[in-house]
Structure formats: structure tokens, C-alpha cells
C-alpha positions as CSV (number, residue, x, y, z in Angstrom):
1,M,98.2,115.7,115.0
2,S,102.0,115.6,115.1
3,R,102.5,113.0,112.4
4,S,101.3,113.5,108.9
5,A,100.6,111.0,106.1
6,S,103.1,110.6,103.4
7,V,102.1,112.1,100.1
8,V,103.6,110.9,96.8
9,V,102.8,112.7,93.5
10,H,104.0,111.2,90.3
11,F,104.0,113.2,87.0
12,R,104.0,111.0,83.9
13,D,104.5,112.8,80.6
14,V,103.3,116.0,82.3
15,E,105.4,119.0,83.2
16,I,106.1,119.0,87.0
17,D,104.0,121.7,88.7
18,E,105.1,122.6,92.2
19,T,101.9,124.6,92.9
20,V,99.8,121.5,92.2
21,R,102.1,119.5,94.4
22,E,101.7,122.0,97.3
23,V,97.9,122.1,96.9
24,V,97.7,118.3,96.9
25,Q,100.0,118.1,99.9
26,R,97.8,120.5,101.9
27,R,94.6,118.7,100.9
28,C,96.1,115.3,101.9
29,D,97.3,116.7,105.2
30,H,93.8,117.9,105.9
31,L,92.4,114.5,105.0
32,A,95.0,112.8,107.2
33,D,94.0,115.0,110.2
34,E,90.4,114.1,109.7
35,F,90.9,110.3,109.0
36,H,93.7,109.2,111.3
37,E,93.8,105.7,109.9
38,V,95.3,106.9,106.6
39,S,99.0,106.8,106.4
40,R,99.8,107.3,102.6
41,F,98.3,109.1,99.7
42,E,99.6,108.5,96.2
43,L,98.5,110.4,93.1
44,T,99.7,109.7,89.5
45,I,99.1,112.5,87.0
46,A,99.5,111.4,83.4
47,E,98.7,112.9,80.0
48,N,96.0,111.4,77.9
49,G,95.5,112.9,74.4
50,A,93.3,116.0,75.1
51,G,93.8,116.3,78.8
52,V,95.1,114.6,81.9
53,T,94.2,111.5,83.9
54,V,94.7,111.4,87.7
55,H,94.8,108.2,89.6
56,G,94.6,108.4,93.4
57,H,95.2,105.9,96.1
58,A,94.9,106.2,99.9
59,T,96.1,103.4,102.2
60,G,96.3,102.9,105.9
61,K,95.2,100.8,108.8
62,H,92.3,98.7,107.5
63,T,91.8,101.3,104.8
64,D,92.4,101.1,101.1
65,V,90.6,103.3,98.6
66,A,91.4,104.2,95.0
67,T,89.8,106.3,92.2
68,H,90.6,108.2,89.1
69,A,89.4,111.2,87.2
70,D,89.9,112.8,83.7
71,G,90.1,116.5,83.0
72,E,91.5,119.2,80.9
73,A,93.6,120.8,83.7
74,V,95.8,119.1,86.2
75,R,94.5,121.0,89.1
76,A,90.8,120.3,88.4
77,A,91.4,116.6,87.8
78,S,93.5,116.3,91.0
79,D,90.7,118.1,93.0
80,Q,88.1,115.7,91.6
81,V,90.2,112.7,92.7
82,L,90.8,114.1,96.2
83,D,87.0,114.8,96.5
84,K,86.2,111.2,95.5
85,I,88.8,109.9,98.0
86,E,87.3,112.0,100.7
87,R,83.8,110.7,100.0
88,Q,85.2,107.1,100.0
89,L,87.1,107.6,103.2
90,R,84.0,109.1,104.9
91,K,81.9,106.1,103.8
92,V,84.5,103.6,105.2
93,H,85.0,105.6,108.4
94,D,81.3,105.9,109.1
95,K,80.6,102.2,108.3
96,R,83.3,101.3,110.8
97,I,82.0,103.5,113.6
98,F,78.3,103.2,113.1
99,A,78.4,99.4,112.5
100,R,79.4,98.9,116.1
101,R,76.6,101.1,117.3
102,R,74.0,99.3,115.2
103,E,75.3,96.0,116.4
104,A,75.0,97.1,120.0
105,Q,71.4,98.3,119.4
106,R,70.4,95.2,117.6
107,D,71.0,93.0,120.7
108,P,69.9,95.0,123.7
109,P,70.9,93.7,127.1
110,K,68.4,91.2,128.6
111,R,66.3,92.4,131.5
112,R,66.8,90.7,134.8
113,E,63.8,89.7,136.7
114,T,63.8,90.8,140.3
115,L,62.6,88.4,142.9
């Protein structure tokens, strides 16, 4: 796909880590290729006492999912958030696609009687 989703990573009270930013960018690009309806990913990485908290948000056409995860390392917590976002996007995507199929199967076309 020629266009990619915008990815925004905020670091709050945490040292900015370019390798984490690049990994998040690659994972989000992969998710955007798989789920075309998503246009923006936003991750906020903040310090919380012993570790870090990562909040993630994915938005797009008729799609809005959000989640968070806590961890000791920034990379592990961001991976957890992106895994959760992927599961949520898959669930929304499958519901949208398979709901139409179930609806079509629920009301089969009526048979015509031949004379």
C-alpha cells in the first residue's frame, strides 16, 4: 500500500529512545497494511514508579480501539500494547466482514415456484 498510517509516540518523563520509536513505527506500518481502515496510531510512554506505562490508541474509518499495559521495560510494554491493539483490530475487522455474511445466510432468498 502506498500510504501509511501516521504514528505518534509520546515520551513522558522517560528518556527518548529512537530504537523503540523505530520498532513501534515498523509494527504500526505492518498493522496499517493489514487493517486498511486504520489511519493513526498514538502511543504514550510514561514512567510509573517501578516501570513504565504505555497507552495505545488506533483510530480510522469506523475504527477506534485503545488499550494500555504496564511493564519494567519500554520495549516489552510497547509490544504488549501493540499485540492488544492487533487483537482488538482483528476482532473489529472480523465482526465487520463476517456480520454481512451471517446476515446474508440468515435470510436465504425465497424459492420461486415454477408453473
